[in-house]
C-alpha positions as CSV (number, residue, x, y, z in Angstrom):
1,M,99.6,-42.7,-59.2
2,A,96.3,-44.0,-60.4
3,I,95.6,-45.8,-57.1
4,E,96.2,-42.5,-55.2
5,E,93.9,-40.6,-57.5
6,V,91.1,-43.2,-57.1
7,E,91.6,-43.1,-53.3
8,Q,91.2,-39.3,-53.4
9,A,88.0,-39.7,-55.6
10,N,86.7,-42.2,-53.1
11,A,87.5,-39.8,-50.2
12,R,85.6,-37.0,-52.0
13,F,82.5,-39.3,-52.3
14,Y,82.6,-40.0,-48.6
15,K,83.1,-36.4,-47.8
16,A,80.0,-35.5,-49.9
17,F,78.2,-38.3,-48.1
18,E,79.1,-37.2,-44.6
19,E,78.3,-33.6,-45.4
20,C,74.9,-34.6,-46.9
21,S,75.8,-32.5,-50.0
22,T,74.1,-33.2,-53.3
23,A,76.2,-30.3,-54.8
24,A,79.4,-32.3,-53.8
25,M,77.8,-35.5,-55.2
26,D,77.4,-33.6,-58.5
27,Q,81.2,-33.3,-58.6
28,V,81.9,-37.0,-57.6
29,W,79.5,-38.8,-60.0
30,L,79.6,-39.2,-63.7
31,Q,76.3,-37.6,-64.8
32,A,75.2,-40.3,-67.3
33,D,71.9,-42.2,-67.8
34,W,73.6,-45.6,-67.1
35,V,75.2,-45.0,-63.7
36,R,73.9,-47.1,-60.9
37,C,73.5,-47.0,-57.1
38,I,72.2,-49.6,-54.6
39,H,71.5,-48.3,-51.1
40,P,71.2,-50.8,-48.2
41,G,67.8,-52.5,-48.4
42,S,66.8,-50.8,-51.6
43,E,66.4,-51.7,-55.2
44,I,68.9,-50.6,-57.9
45,V,68.6,-46.9,-58.9
46,V,69.6,-46.3,-62.5
47,G,70.6,-43.0,-64.2
48,W,72.2,-39.9,-62.8
49,K,68.9,-38.0,-62.2
50,E,67.5,-40.8,-60.2
51,V,70.7,-41.5,-58.4
52,R,71.0,-37.8,-57.4
53,N,67.4,-37.8,-56.3
54,S,68.0,-40.9,-54.1
55,W,70.9,-39.0,-52.3
56,A,68.8,-35.9,-52.0
57,E,66.0,-38.0,-50.3
58,I,68.5,-39.6,-47.9
59,F,70.0,-36.2,-47.0
60,S,66.6,-34.5,-46.6
61,S,65.6,-36.9,-43.8
62,T,69.0,-36.8,-42.1
63,K,70.3,-34.4,-39.5
64,S,73.9,-35.5,-39.8
65,I,76.1,-38.4,-40.7
66,K,79.4,-39.5,-39.1
67,L,81.3,-42.2,-40.9
68,S,84.8,-43.7,-41.2
69,I,86.1,-46.1,-43.7
70,S,88.2,-49.2,-43.0
71,N,89.3,-52.3,-44.8
72,L,90.1,-50.3,-48.0
73,F,91.0,-52.2,-51.2
74,I,91.6,-50.4,-54.5
75,K,92.2,-52.0,-57.9
76,V,92.8,-50.1,-61.1
77,V,92.6,-51.8,-64.5
78,G,93.0,-49.3,-67.4
79,D,90.4,-46.6,-67.1
80,M,88.3,-48.5,-64.6
81,A,88.8,-48.9,-60.9
82,W,86.9,-50.3,-58.0
83,V,87.1,-49.7,-54.3
84,E,85.9,-52.1,-51.6
85,C,85.6,-50.8,-48.1
86,L,83.7,-51.0,-44.8
87,E,81.6,-48.0,-43.9
88,N,81.3,-47.5,-40.2
89,I,78.4,-45.2,-40.1
90,A,76.1,-43.4,-37.7
91,T,73.1,-41.5,-39.1
92,F,71.3,-38.9,-36.9
93,F,67.7,-37.9,-37.4
94,E,65.5,-35.4,-35.7
95,H,64.5,-38.0,-33.1
96,G,67.2,-40.6,-32.7
97,F,69.9,-42.3,-34.7
98,T,71.0,-45.6,-36.3
99,S,74.5,-47.0,-36.6
100,G,76.1,-50.0,-38.2
101,Q,78.6,-51.3,-40.7
102,V,78.0,-51.4,-44.4
103,Q,80.1,-53.3,-46.9
104,S,80.5,-51.1,-50.0
105,T,81.8,-51.4,-53.6
106,N,82.4,-48.2,-55.5
107,I,83.3,-48.3,-59.2
108,F,85.1,-45.4,-60.9
109,L,85.7,-44.4,-64.5
110,R,88.7,-42.3,-65.6
111,T,87.4,-39.3,-67.6
112,E,88.9,-36.1,-68.9
113,D,87.7,-34.5,-65.6
114,G,89.4,-37.2,-63.5
115,W,88.0,-40.3,-61.8
116,K,84.1,-40.3,-61.6
117,M,81.9,-42.7,-59.7
118,I,79.7,-44.8,-61.9
119,H,78.4,-47.3,-59.4
120,H,77.9,-47.5,-55.6
121,H,76.6,-50.7,-53.9
122,A,76.2,-50.8,-50.2
123,S,75.0,-53.8,-48.1
124,L,74.3,-53.5,-44.4
125,L,76.2,-56.1,-42.4
126,P,74.3,-58.0,-39.7
127,A,74.9,-57.0,-36.2
128,D,77.1,-59.2,-34.1
129,V,75.3,-62.0,-32.3
130,P,75.8,-61.8,-28.6
131,D,77.9,-64.6,-27.0
132,D,75.0,-65.6,-24.8
133,W,72.5,-66.0,-27.8
134,D,70.3,-69.0,-27.2
135,E,70.0,-70.9,-30.5
136,D,67.2,-73.0,-29.0
137,I,64.9,-69.9,-29.2
138,L,64.6,-70.5,-32.9
139,H,63.4,-74.1,-32.6
């Protein structure tokens, strides 16, 4: 049962992410001064106010996001749970888009209000190297 609840909490996070909704993020995250978030290529963001502001900043410069999750792993130990997954993401801006894969770890805490996110860490994976890559170019 707990694994399914955590999977649902994780799905709510990615729905809020894909909808670019800070209001939905308010429901997903524990609003505490010690929660943490690491976006790809960024330093750690500490505290709910700052974490929320980081999402608001991302959403304000984004026209839309399309993502799917794969390689899902969930582990629950007592009132803590973590989710590892691969984010397959495309982000659309006013003029153009980016896409890639991001390896993510999401940590949840069981509260009276259900499972709440307390940590999100996302690392951009390198793009595949083409088969015809010439390693001599580096030497």
